[in-house]
C-alpha positions as CSV (number, residue, x, y, z in Angstrom):
1,M,-49.3,13.1,-1.0
2,S,-52.9,13.3,-0.1
3,K,-54.0,17.0,-0.1
4,T,-56.9,16.0,2.4
5,L,-54.4,14.5,4.9
6,Y,-52.2,17.5,4.7
7,L,-55.2,19.8,5.6
8,E,-56.3,17.4,8.3
9,L,-53.1,17.8,10.4
10,T,-52.7,20.7,12.7
11,D,-49.6,22.8,12.6
12,K,-48.5,21.2,15.9
13,S,-49.0,17.7,14.4
14,K,-47.0,18.6,11.4
15,K,-44.2,19.9,13.6
16,I,-44.0,16.7,15.8
17,F,-44.3,14.5,12.7
18,K,-41.5,16.5,10.9
19,S,-39.3,16.2,14.0
20,V,-39.9,12.4,14.3
21,I,-38.8,12.0,10.6
22,E,-35.8,14.2,11.0
23,M,-34.6,12.5,14.2
24,Y,-35.2,9.1,12.6
25,L,-33.2,10.0,9.4
26,E,-30.3,11.1,11.8
27,S,-30.4,8.1,14.2
28,G,-32.2,5.3,12.5
29,E,-33.9,4.5,15.8
30,P,-37.6,4.6,17.0
31,I,-38.4,8.1,18.4
32,G,-40.2,8.3,21.7
33,S,-42.2,11.1,23.3
34,E,-39.7,12.0,25.9
35,T,-36.9,12.4,23.3
36,L,-39.3,14.6,21.3
37,S,-40.3,16.7,24.4
38,N,-36.6,17.4,25.1
39,N,-35.7,18.4,21.5
40,L,-38.8,20.2,20.2
41,G,-38.2,23.6,21.6
42,I,-41.9,24.3,22.2
43,N,-44.0,24.1,25.3
44,I,-45.8,20.8,25.0
45,S,-46.0,17.9,27.4
46,A,-44.9,14.4,26.7
47,S,-48.5,13.1,27.2
48,S,-49.7,15.5,24.5
49,I,-46.9,14.4,22.3
50,R,-47.9,10.7,22.8
51,S,-51.5,11.7,22.0
52,I,-50.5,13.2,18.7
53,M,-48.3,10.5,17.9
54,A,-51.0,8.0,18.4
55,N,-53.3,10.0,16.1
56,L,-50.4,10.0,13.4
57,Q,-50.2,6.3,13.8
58,K,-53.9,5.8,13.1
59,K,-53.5,7.9,9.9
60,G,-50.8,5.4,8.8
61,L,-47.9,7.8,9.0
62,L,-46.1,6.3,12.0
63,Y,-45.9,2.7,13.5
64,A,-44.4,1.2,16.6
65,P,-42.0,-1.6,15.9
66,H,-42.6,-2.8,19.5
67,I,-45.3,-2.1,22.0
68,S,-43.0,-0.3,24.4
69,S,-40.8,1.5,21.9
70,G,-41.1,4.8,20.1
71,R,-42.4,5.4,16.6
72,L,-40.9,5.1,13.1
73,P,-42.3,6.4,9.8
74,T,-44.2,4.1,7.5
75,D,-43.5,4.2,3.8
76,K,-46.7,6.4,3.5
77,G,-45.3,8.7,6.1
78,M,-41.9,9.1,4.5
79,R,-43.7,9.9,1.3
80,Y,-45.9,12.5,3.0
81,F,-42.6,14.1,4.5
82,V,-40.7,14.2,1.3
83,D,-43.7,15.5,-0.8
84,G,-44.9,18.2,1.6
85,L,-42.6,18.9,4.5
86,L,-39.0,18.3,3.4
87,E,-36.9,21.4,2.5
88,F,-34.4,20.5,-0.1
89,G,-30.9,21.8,0.3
90,R,-28.5,23.3,-2.3
91,L,-25.2,22.0,-3.5
92,S,-22.3,24.1,-2.5
93,K,-20.0,25.6,-5.1
94,N,-17.3,23.1,-4.2
95,E,-19.7,20.2,-4.6
96,K,-20.8,21.4,-8.0
97,E,-17.1,21.8,-9.0
98,T,-16.3,18.3,-7.7
99,I,-19.1,16.8,-9.8
100,K,-18.0,18.5,-12.9
101,N,-14.3,17.8,-12.5
102,Q,-14.8,14.2,-11.5
103,C,-17.1,13.4,-14.4
104,Q,-14.6,14.9,-16.9
105,S,-11.4,13.7,-15.1
106,K,-10.8,10.2,-16.7
107,G,-10.3,11.1,-20.2
108,T,-12.7,11.2,-23.2
109,S,-14.2,7.7,-23.2
110,F,-18.0,7.5,-23.2
111,E,-17.9,4.7,-20.7
112,D,-15.4,6.5,-18.5
113,V,-17.7,9.5,-18.2
114,L,-20.6,7.4,-17.1
115,D,-18.6,5.1,-14.7
116,E,-17.1,8.3,-13.1
117,A,-20.5,9.8,-12.6
118,S,-21.6,6.6,-10.8
119,K,-18.6,6.7,-8.5
120,T,-19.1,10.4,-7.8
121,L,-22.8,9.9,-6.9
122,S,-21.8,7.1,-4.7
123,G,-19.0,9.1,-2.9
124,L,-21.0,12.3,-2.2
125,S,-24.3,10.4,-1.3
126,K,-22.7,7.6,0.8
127,C,-25.1,5.3,-1.0
128,A,-25.0,3.2,-4.2
129,G,-24.7,5.3,-7.2
130,F,-25.9,4.1,-10.7
131,V,-25.9,5.2,-14.3
132,V,-27.9,3.5,-17.0
133,A,-27.4,4.2,-20.7
134,P,-29.7,2.7,-23.4
135,K,-27.6,3.4,-26.4
136,Y,-24.9,5.5,-27.9
137,Q,-26.8,8.2,-29.7
138,S,-24.3,11.1,-30.4
139,K,-23.4,12.3,-33.8
140,I,-20.1,10.7,-35.1
141,K,-17.2,12.9,-36.1
142,H,-14.7,10.2,-37.0
143,I,-14.7,6.4,-37.5
144,E,-11.5,4.3,-38.0
145,F,-10.8,0.6,-38.2
146,I,-7.4,-0.8,-37.5
147,R,-6.0,-4.3,-37.9
148,L,-4.7,-5.6,-34.5
149,S,-4.0,-9.3,-35.4
150,S,-5.0,-11.9,-38.0
151,N,-8.5,-12.2,-36.3
152,Q,-9.1,-8.9,-34.4
153,I,-9.8,-5.4,-35.6
154,M,-10.3,-2.3,-33.5
155,S,-13.0,0.2,-34.1
156,I,-12.5,3.8,-32.9
157,V,-15.4,6.1,-32.8
158,A,-15.2,9.7,-31.8
159,N,-18.3,11.9,-31.4
160,E,-18.7,15.6,-32.1
161,K,-18.1,16.4,-28.3
162,G,-14.7,14.6,-28.5
163,L,-15.7,11.5,-26.6
164,V,-13.9,8.4,-27.9
165,E,-15.1,4.8,-27.8
166,N,-12.8,1.9,-28.7
167,R,-14.1,-1.5,-29.4
168,I,-12.2,-4.7,-30.3
169,L,-14.0,-7.2,-32.5
170,D,-13.2,-10.7,-33.7
171,S,-13.4,-10.8,-37.4
172,A,-13.1,-13.8,-39.6
173,N,-12.9,-11.7,-42.7
174,N,-9.3,-11.1,-43.7
175,Y,-9.5,-7.4,-44.5
176,N,-6.0,-5.9,-45.1
177,E,-4.9,-2.6,-43.9
178,Q,-5.5,-0.9,-47.2
179,T,-9.2,-2.1,-47.3
180,L,-9.7,-0.9,-43.7
181,R,-8.2,2.5,-44.5
182,Q,-10.5,2.8,-47.6
183,V,-13.6,1.9,-45.5
184,S,-12.6,4.4,-42.8
185,N,-12.1,7.1,-45.4
186,Y,-15.4,6.3,-47.1
187,L,-17.4,6.4,-43.9
188,N,-15.8,9.7,-42.7
189,S,-16.3,11.4,-46.2
190,K,-20.0,10.2,-46.4
191,F,-21.3,10.1,-42.9
192,S,-19.4,12.5,-40.7
193,G,-21.8,14.4,-38.5
194,K,-24.5,11.6,-38.6
195,T,-25.7,9.4,-35.8
196,I,-25.2,5.6,-36.0
197,E,-28.7,5.0,-37.1
198,E,-28.3,7.5,-39.9
199,I,-25.0,5.8,-40.9
200,K,-26.7,2.4,-41.0
201,K,-29.6,3.7,-43.1
202,G,-27.2,5.6,-45.5
203,I,-25.1,2.6,-46.1
204,N,-28.2,0.4,-46.9
205,D,-29.3,3.1,-49.3
206,E,-25.9,3.1,-51.1
207,I,-25.9,-0.7,-51.4
208,K,-29.4,-0.6,-53.1
209,S,-28.1,1.8,-55.6
210,S,-24.7,0.3,-56.0
211,K,-23.3,-3.1,-55.3
212,L,-19.7,-1.9,-54.8
213,E,-17.7,-4.2,-52.5
214,L,-16.6,-1.2,-50.4
215,N,-20.3,-0.5,-49.4
216,I,-20.8,-4.1,-48.4
217,I,-17.6,-4.3,-46.4
218,S,-18.5,-1.0,-44.7
219,K,-21.9,-2.3,-43.7
220,K,-20.3,-5.4,-42.2
221,L,-17.8,-3.5,-40.2
222,V,-20.2,-1.0,-39.0
223,Q,-22.5,-3.7,-37.8
224,E,-19.8,-5.7,-36.2
225,G,-17.7,-2.9,-34.8
226,I,-20.4,-0.2,-33.8
227,I,-24.0,-1.1,-33.9
228,E,-24.4,-4.7,-32.7
229,P,-22.2,-4.4,-29.5
230,A,-23.7,-1.1,-28.7
231,P,-26.1,-1.0,-25.8
232,N,-29.8,-0.8,-26.3
233,S,-33.0,-1.2,-24.4
234,K,-32.4,-4.9,-23.9
235,S,-28.6,-4.7,-23.1
236,P,-27.8,-1.3,-21.5
237,Y,-24.6,0.0,-20.1
238,I,-24.9,-0.2,-16.4
239,F,-22.4,1.5,-14.1
240,L,-22.9,0.7,-10.5
241,H,-20.7,1.7,-7.4
242,G,-21.1,1.6,-3.7
243,Q,-23.3,-1.3,-3.2
244,S,-21.4,-2.2,0.0
245,S,-22.5,1.1,1.6
246,L,-25.9,-0.4,1.9
247,L,-24.5,-2.6,4.7
248,N,-23.9,0.5,6.8
249,D,-27.6,0.6,7.5
250,E,-28.2,-1.6,10.6
251,N,-31.7,-2.5,9.6
252,I,-30.3,-4.0,6.4
253,S,-27.0,-5.5,7.8
254,K,-28.9,-7.3,10.6
255,N,-31.4,-8.9,8.3
256,L,-29.4,-11.6,6.2
257,D,-32.5,-12.5,4.1
258,K,-33.2,-8.9,3.3
259,M,-29.4,-8.4,2.4
260,R,-29.6,-11.4,0.0
261,H,-32.7,-9.9,-1.7
262,I,-31.0,-6.6,-2.1
263,F,-28.0,-7.8,-3.8
264,D,-29.9,-10.2,-6.0
265,D,-32.0,-7.2,-7.1
266,I,-29.0,-5.1,-7.8
267,E,-27.4,-7.7,-9.9
268,N,-30.6,-8.3,-11.9
269,K,-30.1,-6.3,-15.1
270,E,-34.0,-6.5,-15.6
271,N,-34.5,-4.0,-12.8
272,F,-32.2,-1.5,-14.5
273,L,-34.2,-1.9,-17.7
274,N,-37.2,-1.0,-15.8
275,I,-35.4,2.1,-14.5
276,L,-35.0,3.3,-18.1
277,D,-38.5,2.5,-18.9
278,S,-39.7,4.4,-15.7
279,T,-37.5,7.4,-16.4
280,S,-38.7,7.8,-19.9
281,K,-42.3,8.1,-18.6
282,G,-41.5,11.0,-16.1
283,K,-39.8,14.3,-16.0
284,G,-37.2,15.5,-13.6
285,V,-36.1,13.9,-10.4
286,Q,-38.3,10.9,-9.3
287,I,-38.2,9.5,-5.7
288,Y,-39.3,6.0,-4.9
289,I,-39.7,5.1,-1.2
290,G,-39.6,1.7,0.5
291,A,-42.5,-0.6,-0.7
292,Q,-43.4,2.2,-3.2
293,N,-40.2,1.5,-5.0
294,I,-41.6,-0.3,-8.0
295,L,-38.1,-1.7,-8.9
296,F,-36.9,-2.9,-5.5
297,N,-40.2,-3.0,-3.5
298,H,-39.5,-6.0,-1.4
299,S,-36.1,-4.8,-0.2
300,G,-37.1,-1.7,1.7
301,L,-34.8,0.5,-0.3
302,S,-35.4,4.0,-1.6
303,M,-34.3,5.3,-4.9
304,V,-33.8,8.8,-6.2
305,M,-33.3,9.0,-10.0
306,A,-33.5,11.4,-12.9
307,P,-33.1,11.2,-16.7
308,Y,-30.2,12.9,-18.5
309,I,-31.1,14.4,-21.8
310,N,-29.1,15.6,-24.9
311,N,-29.2,19.0,-26.4
312,E,-32.1,17.9,-28.6
313,Q,-34.1,17.3,-25.3
314,K,-34.2,13.5,-25.9
315,I,-33.8,11.3,-22.8
316,I,-30.5,9.2,-23.3
317,G,-30.3,7.5,-20.0
318,A,-30.9,7.5,-16.3
319,I,-28.8,8.4,-13.3
320,G,-29.6,7.9,-9.6
321,V,-28.9,6.8,-6.0
322,L,-30.0,3.7,-4.3
323,G,-30.0,3.5,-0.5
324,P,-32.0,2.6,2.7
325,M,-35.3,4.4,3.3
326,R,-33.6,6.9,5.7
327,I,-31.3,8.4,3.0
328,N,-30.6,12.1,3.2
329,Y,-33.2,13.3,0.6
330,A,-32.6,16.9,1.2
331,K,-29.0,16.5,-0.1
332,I,-29.4,13.6,-2.5
333,V,-32.3,15.0,-4.7
334,P,-30.3,18.1,-5.7
335,L,-27.3,15.9,-6.0
336,V,-28.9,13.7,-8.6
337,D,-30.6,16.5,-10.4
338,Y,-27.4,18.5,-10.8
339,T,-25.3,15.4,-11.9
340,S,-27.9,14.3,-14.5
341,K,-27.6,17.9,-16.1
342,I,-23.8,17.7,-16.1
343,I,-23.9,14.3,-17.7
344,G,-26.3,15.4,-20.3
345,R,-24.1,18.3,-21.3
346,I,-21.0,16.3,-21.4
347,L,-22.6,13.6,-23.7
348,S,-24.4,16.0,-26.0
């Protein structure tokens, strides 16, 4: 927000501008001077309101979609409102309990926690909720490999917080049950309490000093069952729910071309890689509005997102809400902020 612009506006102009935005967020319709005059609660004529609105339009904060209609906020105007005039709300005790309970409700799977967080955000915000995770970074407590069939092995990985991740891998190597048990015991005795990267490095060091077959088999199984399928900056976990809620906004649902762009953008994994990159460069909640939304700029969407961090204060993913420009910022900003902190604690 421009500090100069903030100082230029009179208190009366700020009040009228704030009222236009709040009424627009409520209705989604252009706001006229007569409507404002009836709802402001101050002694000011409709002609004076029109004059002030015309001045706000000259400054690029409002625009008229039609000559005879009321005014709507521009992207610049919405940014000005969010940065300088919006009063953020607080989550109720019940909302906080709902977030905590929902995120922990589906068991102990890493994917389940993030998937439930996305659903919870969508449900409470009435928008699309997303969670992006670049990679599995927790310290490992237990690793186990189990033969399922002649060509399939299941890897079971439990971290220190009790989260469990199961993966099924196709394996052409005919390791028997005894070999798999030996590998599991070896990895747990040597590397319990280490991260995946530390385990990988440790096995490589062991192989350099010893050519034992057990070390070599362990390396292969760790690569096939834990490291290679794990998400990373080029192939993240993406959990997305509530895309259809975007159709509840008339400005989007009436424009088939915009609708097509929006869903193409949402399905494009590259956009979510950009989310991870953008989140890693900022701190706390970030708000992208309309054309200022660097990730979905041509779709007229707004996005509120925040990083979630582990107990070592490292960013391990991003969480957020995607919706029309007139989303309820006052509610959604604290919602995203609180949920990001809960997810960080659960996954640390």
